[in-house]
N, C-alpha and C positions, 0 to 999 in steps of 0.2 A: 495517509495524509489527511483524511477527513476526521480522524479521531480527535476530539477536543483536547485530550491530554497532550497532544503533540502539535498544537498550533501555538506558536510562540506569542503571537499578539494577544491571544486569550489569556495566556499565563501572565503576561505582563500587566494586563488589565485587572485580572483577578487578584493578584498579589501586589498591586501598586502601593498599597499602604502597609504591607506586611513584608518588609525586606527579609526578615528571618525565615518566614514561611516560603518565600520565593526561592531563597537559597537552598532550603531543604528539598523543595520540589525539583529544582534544577539538578541537584546532586542525585536524587532518586531516578530521574529520567535520563541522566547522562548527557546533559545539554552541552557541557564543555570538555569533559574528559571521559575516557573509556572506563567502563565499570568492570569489576572483576566477575560479576555474574550478569547474565542477560537482563536488560531492563525491558525488553519487548521481544516477542517471538511471533512468527507467522507460519502457519501450517497451511499450505495450499489445499483447498477443499474440492475444487471442481473436477478437473480432468488430469491432474498431475499426480496420479497414483504412484506411490513409491518414492516420492520426493521427501527429503528430510525437512525438518523445521528450519526456517531461516531465523537465526538468532541475531539480535541487535545488542551490541554492547555500548552503543551510543544512541542518542535520539535519532530515530529514523528520518526526521526531516533534514538532518545534516547531510544525508546522502542524495537528496533531491537537487538536481541542477538542470541546466538546459539540455544536457544529453539525455536525461531521463524523460523530459517532455518530448524530445524527438521520437523516442521509441513509442510513446503513447500516441503521438500524432501519426506516426508511420503505420501503426497497427491496421488502420482501415485500408491503406493501400495494400498491405500484406494479405489481408483477407480477400481482396479482389484479385490477387495473383500477381501483383506488381512486386517483383523481387528487387532488393537493393543491389545485389551483385549479379553479374551475368551468370546464366545457367538456370537450372531447375531448382525445385525445392531442396532436393538432396545435395545440391552443390553449394548451398548457403552455409555460412559459418555456423558451427554448432552453438556457440554462445548467443548469436543473434536469434536463432530459432528458439532457444531456451527462453530468451527474454520475451519473444513474441508469445510463447505459451504462457508465461507468467502474466503478461498483460491480458491475455484472453481469460485466464483464470480469475483475475481481479475483476474484470468486467462482468463475467458470469456470476460471480458472488454478489456483485453490486445489483445486478438484475434480480437475483433471487431475493435479496433483502427488500427491494422495491415491490416485488410481487407479493411477498408476505405482508407488507404494510397495506397494500391495496386490498388483499383478502380480508384483513382485519377491519378495514373501513366498511366493507360491504356486509358484514355480519350484523344481524339484529341482536339486540340485547334481550335476555329473558326477563319477563316480568312476573 
């Protein structure tokens, strides 16, 4: 969602005076119709070993809705042991646990990117 290629408002601003280029960009990114080949893919990096690539045949921002934000917001409760359904961790629905693992993976990747940026700011340049 933070990738500039998939932020609709930036695309509309960038191609405001170039409607032909905007149409080509929208076709390439799958903004309005499903593509025959994936326009974006995501391979979990952090702790989801063995998971397959997630392929998007449409723009990934089309999949974001209030339900998705619920899972992101609920993640912090999940890490503190507050389960959405009665019972223990093993009694939670498998899809919900999988989504929580995905959110965890995305947050860890984001932390890693921030740490790498902070390390690069602290390095001295050679003269």
